[in-house]
N, C-alpha and C positions, 0 to 999 in steps of 0.2 A: 503493500499500499503504500505509494507515492504522499510524503508530505505536502501541505498547502505551505506555499511561499508566503513570506511574512510580511506585510503591508509595510507601506512608509511609515506608520505610526508607530505598530510594534516594534518595527527595528530602532525608532527615537528611543520608544520606554523602555526596550533592552539596555541600551547605550546609556542611559540616563543611569539605570540599577548598575550596571556596570561600574560605570566612573565614580556611584556612590560608594560600592566595596571598596573599591581602590585608595579613594579618598580617605576613607574613614583608617582601613587598613596602615594608611601611611600616618595617619594622625598618632593612632594607637605606639605604631614603632617609635614614634620622635616623641613621646609625652611619658613613655614610662619611664627612660633614663633621666628624663628632665627632673619628673617628679621624685625619684630616688636621690638624684643630685641635688636636690632641696631640703629634701628631708635630712639628708648627713650634713650639709651646711647648719642645721637647726641648731646642734648640740655642739660642745666643746669636749676635747678631752683633755683628762688629768691623768698625768703619770708621774708615779711616784717612783724615789731612788733614794740611797742609804748607803753610808761609806762603809758601814761594816754590818757584823751580823746582827747586833742588836739592832740596830735602825730598820735592818732590812726585815726581820720579823714583828717590828711591832706592829699593832692593831690599829686600824684605820677606821674615823668617824668622822660620815660627811653629814653635817647640820644636825649632829646628833644620833644620826644612824650608822651602826657599826655593819661595813662594806665586807671586809675582810685582812688580810695582814699585807704591809707595803710590797714584799717580792712577786705577791701572786696576782697583783693587778694589772694584767697586762693581756694581751691576746684573747679569747674567749673572755676574760673579765677583767676587760678594760674598763675604765670610769668615763662615761659620757655623762654629760651634766646640762641641764637646760641654762641658755646665758642670766648671769646676773652674780650677785652676790652670793658667796657659799665660806661656811667654817670649816677648814681641814682641821682633824685632832688626831695625833699617834700617841700611841700609849703602851709603856712597857713597865712589868713590875720594876719597882727599886728607882724608877726615871722619873725625874718631872716631864708632865705632859708636853708634847709640841703642839703649837694651836698656830694656825695661819689663817688669813682672810683673805679669799683670791675673789678676784672679779674673772670670772667666765665668760669668754666672747665667739660666739658662733663661728664653726668651722676651724678654730684654733686650737692648738695643743698646747697646754700648760704644765712645765715642769712644777712639783714640788720635791724638794729634797728636802727630807727628815733626816734630822740629825738630833738625837736624845741626849739628855746630861746626867748624870746621878744626881738624886736626892742627898745635899748634904748629910752628913750624920746617918745616914740609912744602913740598918745594919740587920745581917740574919739572925735570927733567933740563937740563943745560944745551944738552947735544949730542941732537938727538932723530933718528929714522926716524920713519914713517908709516906706520901700519897701516890698512888701511880694512877692516871686518867689513861683510860681506853675509851675513846668517842668517836663517835662518825657523825658527818664527815669533819675531817682531820680542820678545817679552816674556822671551824666552829670559836666563837669568842669563849673565855673560862673566867669566870670570877668567883675569888674566895672572900666570903665575910663583904661581899659586893663590890668587891675592889679588882680591876682587871690584872689578870697575873698573866698570859698569853692566850696563844691559841693553840688548839686541841696538837694539833700536831706535833709542836713544841715540847709538849708537856706528857706524851705520851709515849709508848711502844716498849721497846725490851731496855733502852740505854737513859731513857728519860723518866724522871720524875721530879713531884713537888716537893720542896719539905717545908714542915709547916710547925709551928707552937702547938702544943700538945692542948686537948682541951676538942670544944663542940666547933664544928665549922659548918658554915651554909656555903655549898656549893652550887653554882648556877651556870648553865651553859645555853649559849645563846647564838641566834645565825638567822639573819632573814629570810623566809621563805620556811620556818620550822617552828616546830612548838617547843618554847622554851623548858628546859629540864631543870628542875631542883631538887636538892636532896642535902639531909646534911649528915656529918661522920663524926665519931666522938673517937678521939684517938689518945693512947698512953704515949710516953716518952718512950721513943725508940721503935715503935709501933711500927709495921709497913699494912697499908691497908690500898684497896682499889675501888673505884668508882667505873664500872662500867656501863654505857647505854649509847644506843644509834638516835638520835633525833628522828621525831615523825615530821613528817612534810606536813605544812599549816600556811596559813596568810602572813604576809609580812608582820602586821601586828599583833601576831601573837610572838614573835621573836621581841622581847623588852628593850626597849633603847635607852629607858631610863639609868643611868647608871653613877655609881660615887666617884669622884677622884680620889688617887691614892694620895694617901698623907706622906 
């Protein structure tokens, strides 16, 4: 069966349809990378550097929220912030808080060099107990009696432990995106004990950002 030849009007309509499809395809191809570029330019990136292991293992807070420790905040854990003023804090047990205020500009990389200094007169307790922490994820922040003492990865394992004074202590482990874990331990002089847990995933609000600065 022979097909009916198209009329002039039908050919005109088909030409308009094909032209529209080609035009929309061209708009889509051009628009996607532009939108992606615009999104990437809205945020500013903050990179952290430390001169020694103490600085590089320091916990980092941005606007009061724990985000991780210095040496891990890169690649898939890099910090992207909205433009404007932000407060950066870095903490490590036995060291004075490092605090800087930065102005983030869109599309720019900002370098924050963390430099911690020992608290004058700070000394470990003469009599200690040993507390081993086995916690996942290892990047979670650990607090002893509401004072930040380090991230779980540097306080656990076969070679690391936390030396504390005998008595009852509160342990808190927090990480954005996970439920905060809290417990109490009572230790005798020279006693060895272990706290072992795996944080349960939850909302960011369930990771308590309110902390007390070390004295």
